[in-house]
N, C-alpha and C positions, 0 to 999 in steps of 0.2 A: 495778100488775100483778107477774108475778111474777117476782122476779130469781135470777140465779147463788146469791145470796148466800142467800135465801130457800129456795132448794132443797137447798144445804150444811146449812142450819140444822135444816130436817126430817130429812134423812139422821142427822145428828148425834143429833137430840130419837130417833130408832126406834134407833139403834144405841147410843148411849151413857146416853142419859136426859134430861131437862131440866136446861137450865143452873141453879145453883144457887149467885147471886152474892152473894147475901144469907149467905152460909155465912162464919163468920169462919175466915181460914186464916194460921195463925203464917207471918211470912214464910221462918222455917227450914225450916219443911214444905214450904212451896213450893216453893223452891229442891231438898229433896231431891227432890221430886217432879221438879221440871225436868229434875234429873241423870238421873233414872232414866228418865225416857219417851226424853231426849234420847240415853241409852245404848242403849235398843231401834233405834231411829230409825238412830242413827250405824251400828252393828253390820250392819243390816241394807244399808245404803249402801255399804256396805265389802264384803262377803261377795257371792261372784258368783251363788249359787244363790238368795239370801234377794229375797221378796217387798218393796219397796220402799215408804216410808212416805209417805201426801200430804197429811197433816196431824198436826199436834203441837197440843197443845191444856195448860193448867195452870187452866184454869178447871174447877170442879168442876163434875160432873153424874153425875147417880145416886149412886151409894156410891163413886165414884172422884173422888178429886183432883186425876186428871190423864189423858191417856189419848194414844195413839196410834193413827192411821188407818191400813192397808195396802191397797195396791191388787196382788192376789194373783193370780198367771198364770194362765192358762188352760189347765192340764196333766192329762192324765191319771193319770201317774204319776211318784210320787219316786224319785231314785236317793238310795242313802246321801249322798252329798254334799249333796242339798239339805235332807233331814232333820236331819243334823248342823247345817247353817249353819239350821235352824229352832229348833232347839235352844240354838244357841249365841247367838240373837237374842232368845229367851225368858230366857237367863240374864243377858243385858246389861244388862239395869236394875240388877240387883244387883250386877255388877261395876262399873259407873259409881259409883253410889252408894259402893263401897269405894275405886275411884281418886278420885274426887273428895273423899271426906271422911274415908277413913278406918277408915269405921263402917259397918255395912248396917244397914237398918231392916227391918221387919215389912210393908213393901210389897211383896214379890214372892210371896206365897202362892202367888198363882193361876199366875202364872210357873211354879213351881215346879212344880205339878201337872200344868202342860201338858206341860212338858220331860220329867218322868218318864213321863208317858204316852207320848210318843214315843218315849223310848230304850227302855223298857218293850217296846215290839210289834215294835220293830228287833231284839230279841232273840227275841221268843217266836213270832213269826208270821212274820217277815218274811227270817228268814237272814241280819240284816245285822250278826253278832258273832260272838265267837271261841268262843259254845256250838256253833255248827253252824248247819246247815241245817233247821232242827227247826221243825215248827208245834205249840208249845205252850200255845196258847190259846184262850180260848174267846170266840166273838164279843161286841163291844160297840160305843161309839161314843161319842164326844167332840171334841176338839180337832183340826179340821181332818178330822174325820172319823175320826181318830186316840185311842184313850183306852186307859186302863190296863186288861190284860186277866187272867187268873187262870184256870187250865188246873189238870189234874191230872199232878202228876210226884214225881219222888221227893225229901227232903228233900236229899238231894245234887246234884239239878242246881236246885233253887230257891236254895241257898245258890251255885251257877253262875253262877244268873240275875240273882241281887242281887249279886253281885260285877261282871258286866258291865254292867249296870243302870250302877253307882256308877261305873265307869272310865269310862263315856261322857260322862253328866254332870259327872264333875270335868273331864274333858279337855276339855269343852267352855267349861266356865265358866273354865279356866286359858287357855282360847282368848280368849275375851272379856276377860279381864281386860288378855293381851298385846296384843290388838288395839285396846283403847280407852287404854291407857297409851300405847302408841304415838302415839296420836291424840290425847292428852290436850289439846292447846291449842284443839283444833276442838269438843272437849267443852266446853271450858268457855265458849270462844266463843259455841256454838249454845246454851246453858243459860241466858246472860246473856240473849240476845235473845230467849228464850222467857218468861224472867221478864219482861221488859221490854214485849213486845209479845202474852202471853197466848197465842198460837196461832203457829204458825210451818205455811207450805203448804210441798207437797213441793218447789215450783220457788225457794223462799228458802232452802230445805234445802240445794237444790243448788248455790245461788250462793254458799254460804258454804263450800263443801266446796270450792269453786272458786277460793276464796281473793277474791271479791267483797264488795261492801259493799251492804248493804241500806239502805235510804230512812229517815230519823231518822222515827220515833214523833211525832205532836205530841201535846201536854201534852193528856189529856183525852180522848182519842179513843181507839179501839178498831181495832186495823190494820185490820179488814175492815171499817169503818164510811166509808173514805176521807176525802178532806180535808172539813175543814168549809165549809159554804157564808159566804160574804161574810166570811171572815176566823172567823167566831166558834166558839168550840170546843162541842161536843155534851158534856155530862156522861155519866160513867160511870154506869150504871145501879146501885145494891145489890144 
């Protein structure tokens, strides 16, 4: 019969691609990936207007070494505060790497595209910046339906737009840094749990945030496999 685990696996396969357990990932890369994904999820949990994570994983899927899945709210409009939270969450993976290791990696390229697209539309289409209440963009679409835009305007206006986009992005990156530095103990604990378990559910994330303790992981079992029958261990597939 079809179980909840089967449904989750089918969803993950559609959204992220098939598992690549045969892929050899260095432990240092695995740890950095975990910090990155936990950074996104932790920021989302702490920010009031951000969509919350319902699963984190460091099992390679498709072209990704790890990923976080979110449960989007059903809303018709985004406020300026909600968009700033979206940008902050997008940049929080990069910020988590810096907080945890003092260095950053190339893993945030897609995050930067998403954050920059949102910030530019805030400036050029939605009148949510110091540039003013202007529509300067041509129609397009991307992340959350919000993608990089380009319009026809003077060089001076283009400089204003670029400066305002940079101000928004830098401000939200600093916000993410401050948030994750303040909660660094949770960042480290969640990362250790994610590395040990390979995946964390939204409920497990909430348990750790509340100061609770997760049940131990039995050697040789993936957390989602449940307890081994008759005390026998199930080998982890390659």
